C-alpha positions as CSV (number, residue, x, y, z in Angstrom):
1,X,89.6,62.0,28.4
2,X,90.0,62.7,32.3
3,X,91.9,59.8,33.0
4,X,94.0,60.6,30.0
5,X,95.2,64.0,31.2
6,X,95.4,62.8,34.6
7,X,97.9,59.9,33.9
8,X,101.8,60.3,34.5
9,X,102.7,58.9,31.6
10,X,100.4,61.8,29.8
11,X,103.1,64.5,31.7
12,X,105.9,61.9,30.0
13,X,105.0,62.8,26.1
14,X,104.4,66.0,26.9
15,X,107.4,66.3,27.7
16,X,109.0,64.7,24.9
17,X,106.9,67.0,22.6
18,X,108.3,69.9,24.2
19,X,111.6,68.4,23.1
20,X,110.7,67.8,19.1
21,X,112.0,71.8,18.2
22,X,114.8,71.2,20.0
23,X,115.8,67.4,18.5
24,X,114.3,68.7,15.3
25,X,117.1,71.4,14.7
26,X,119.9,68.6,16.2
27,X,118.8,66.9,13.0
28,X,119.0,69.2,10.6
29,X,122.7,70.8,12.3
30,X,123.7,67.0,11.5
31,X,122.4,67.3,8.2
32,X,124.1,70.6,7.1
33,X,120.6,71.8,6.4
34,X,120.2,75.2,8.4
35,X,119.9,76.6,5.0
36,X,122.5,79.5,4.1
37,X,122.5,80.8,7.1
38,X,122.0,78.4,10.4
39,X,122.9,81.2,13.2
40,X,120.0,83.2,11.9
41,X,117.9,79.8,11.2
42,X,118.7,78.7,15.0
43,X,118.0,82.1,15.9
44,X,114.7,82.6,14.6
45,X,114.0,78.8,15.3
46,X,114.4,79.3,18.9
47,X,112.8,82.7,19.0
48,X,109.5,81.1,17.6
49,X,109.1,78.6,19.9
50,X,109.7,80.7,22.7
51,X,106.6,82.8,21.6
52,X,104.4,79.9,21.0
53,X,105.3,78.1,24.0
54,X,104.3,81.7,26.4
55,X,101.0,81.7,23.6
56,X,100.0,77.7,25.0
57,X,100.6,78.5,28.7
58,X,98.8,81.2,28.6
59,X,96.0,79.6,27.2
60,X,96.1,76.5,29.8
61,X,93.7,78.4,32.1
62,X,91.2,79.5,29.0
63,X,91.4,76.4,27.8
64,X,90.7,73.9,31.1
65,X,87.5,76.0,31.7
66,X,85.9,76.0,28.3
67,X,86.6,72.3,27.8
68,X,86.1,71.1,31.5
69,X,89.3,69.8,31.7
70,X,90.8,71.3,34.9
71,X,93.6,68.8,34.6
72,X,95.3,70.8,32.2
73,X,96.7,73.1,34.7
74,X,99.0,69.8,35.2
75,X,100.6,71.1,32.0
76,X,101.0,74.7,33.1
77,X,104.3,74.8,35.0
78,X,106.0,72.5,32.4
79,X,104.9,74.7,29.5
80,X,106.3,77.3,30.8
81,X,109.6,76.7,31.9
82,X,110.4,75.5,28.3
83,X,109.3,79.0,27.2
84,X,112.4,79.9,29.2
85,X,114.4,77.0,28.5
86,X,113.7,78.1,24.3
87,X,114.2,81.6,25.3
88,X,117.7,80.7,26.8
89,X,119.0,78.7,23.6
90,X,117.3,81.9,21.3
91,X,119.7,84.3,24.1
92,X,122.4,81.8,23.8
93,X,122.4,82.2,20.1
94,X,123.0,85.2,19.8
95,X,125.6,86.1,22.6
96,X,127.7,83.4,21.8
97,X,126.9,82.3,17.9
98,X,126.0,85.5,16.5
99,X,128.1,88.0,18.8
100,X,130.8,85.9,20.3
101,X,130.6,87.1,24.0
102,X,131.9,90.7,23.0
103,X,129.8,92.3,26.1
104,X,131.1,95.8,24.3
105,X,128.9,95.2,20.8
106,X,125.6,93.4,22.7
107,X,125.1,96.7,24.7
108,X,125.8,98.4,21.8
109,X,123.1,96.7,19.6
110,X,120.6,97.1,23.1
111,X,121.2,100.6,22.9
112,X,120.1,101.3,19.3
113,X,118.7,98.8,18.2
114,X,115.0,98.7,20.0
115,X,113.7,95.1,19.0
116,X,116.9,93.9,20.7
117,X,116.2,96.0,23.5
118,X,112.1,95.0,23.5
119,X,113.7,91.2,23.4
120,X,116.3,91.3,26.3
121,X,113.0,93.0,28.3
122,X,111.0,89.6,27.2
123,X,113.6,87.9,28.5
124,X,114.6,88.8,31.9
125,X,110.9,89.1,32.8
126,X,110.9,85.5,32.2
127,X,113.8,85.1,34.6
128,X,111.9,85.0,38.1
129,X,108.7,83.2,36.7
130,X,111.1,80.6,35.8
131,X,113.2,81.0,39.1
132,X,110.0,80.7,41.6
133,X,108.2,78.6,39.5
134,X,108.2,76.1,42.2
135,X,106.0,74.7,45.2
136,X,108.5,75.7,47.5
137,X,109.2,79.4,46.2
138,X,104.8,79.3,46.4
139,X,104.5,78.5,49.8
140,X,107.3,81.0,50.3
141,X,105.6,84.0,48.6
142,X,101.8,82.6,48.9
143,X,99.6,81.9,46.3
144,X,98.0,85.6,45.9
145,X,101.9,87.7,45.5
146,X,102.8,84.4,43.2
147,X,100.3,85.2,41.5
148,X,101.0,88.5,41.0
149,X,104.4,88.2,39.5
150,X,103.9,85.3,37.5
151,X,101.0,87.7,35.8
152,X,105.0,89.4,34.1
153,X,104.1,86.9,32.0
154,X,101.6,88.4,29.6
155,X,104.5,91.7,29.7
156,X,107.1,89.2,29.2
157,X,104.5,87.8,25.6
158,X,104.0,91.3,24.8
159,X,107.4,92.4,24.5
160,X,108.5,88.7,22.8
161,X,105.0,89.5,19.9
162,X,107.1,93.5,19.4
163,X,110.3,91.8,19.4
164,X,109.6,89.9,16.6
165,X,107.0,92.4,14.6
166,X,110.2,94.9,15.0
167,X,112.2,92.4,13.9
168,X,111.3,91.1,10.5
169,X,110.0,94.6,9.4
170,X,108.0,93.3,6.3
171,X,107.0,89.9,6.5
172,X,105.0,90.0,9.5
173,X,101.9,88.1,9.1
174,X,103.5,85.5,11.9
175,X,104.1,87.9,14.6
176,X,100.7,89.4,13.7
177,X,99.6,85.7,14.0
178,X,101.2,86.1,17.3
179,X,99.7,89.1,17.9
180,X,96.2,88.2,17.5
181,X,96.2,85.3,19.7
182,X,98.1,86.7,23.0
183,X,95.5,89.8,22.0
184,X,92.6,87.2,22.3
185,X,93.7,85.7,25.7
186,X,94.0,88.9,27.3
187,X,91.3,89.8,26.2
188,X,89.3,86.6,27.9
189,X,91.2,87.8,30.7
190,X,90.2,91.2,31.2
191,X,86.1,89.3,30.3
192,X,86.1,86.7,33.1
193,X,88.6,89.6,35.9
194,X,85.7,92.6,34.5
195,X,82.8,90.7,33.9
196,X,82.0,87.4,35.6
197,X,80.0,84.8,33.8
198,X,76.1,85.1,36.0
199,X,75.7,81.8,38.2
200,X,72.5,79.1,36.8
201,X,69.5,80.3,38.2
202,X,68.2,78.7,40.8
203,X,64.4,76.6,40.9
204,X,62.6,77.9,44.1
205,X,61.1,74.7,44.9
206,X,57.7,74.9,46.9
207,X,57.7,75.1,51.0
208,X,57.4,71.2,52.3
209,X,53.9,71.3,53.3
210,X,53.3,71.3,57.2
211,X,52.1,68.2,58.7
212,X,48.3,69.2,60.4
213,X,49.1,68.9,64.7
214,X,46.8,66.3,66.8
């Protein structure tokens, strides 16, 4: 199992799988299968996948400890960047296909519609995380400061779930499912931080018999 996660080809496979949602959208667009409202369909699809990738990224740390697969950490940065990638597609769909780059209209939306305000906040919080995801930035910031900065992903995920919940209004099953998964991940982090697992008990061996002196 460990050899599977350490293989360089596994990363290639994961990368291609992460592109499948985009490929699916492209295929459906090519065959005019984006529903009666294509812009809304693309907006919802890219938003869904942003949240999914955020949750998968946050799940890497507990999974690697629970499953005892430390090499899962190799995929966390890639998954986090794909979360930002789909967030960019989600945001671009809104400012381009929906608003046609009308900045005045967009600012009115941000001011009037709370779900857009919190969604925009979630997107902005991802920008410093994506821009500092390289090994060079880890060295510049130092490991501790880098980790503190990247905890913003939790706030971004919370804002993303709230954004989705306020957007759909009535069909809340999916955002509530995301909220439940996020709550479990947050509780796990709090539990491991404030209630660390006890160390395994050690068996005290009897002292070695001393040799008799001549």
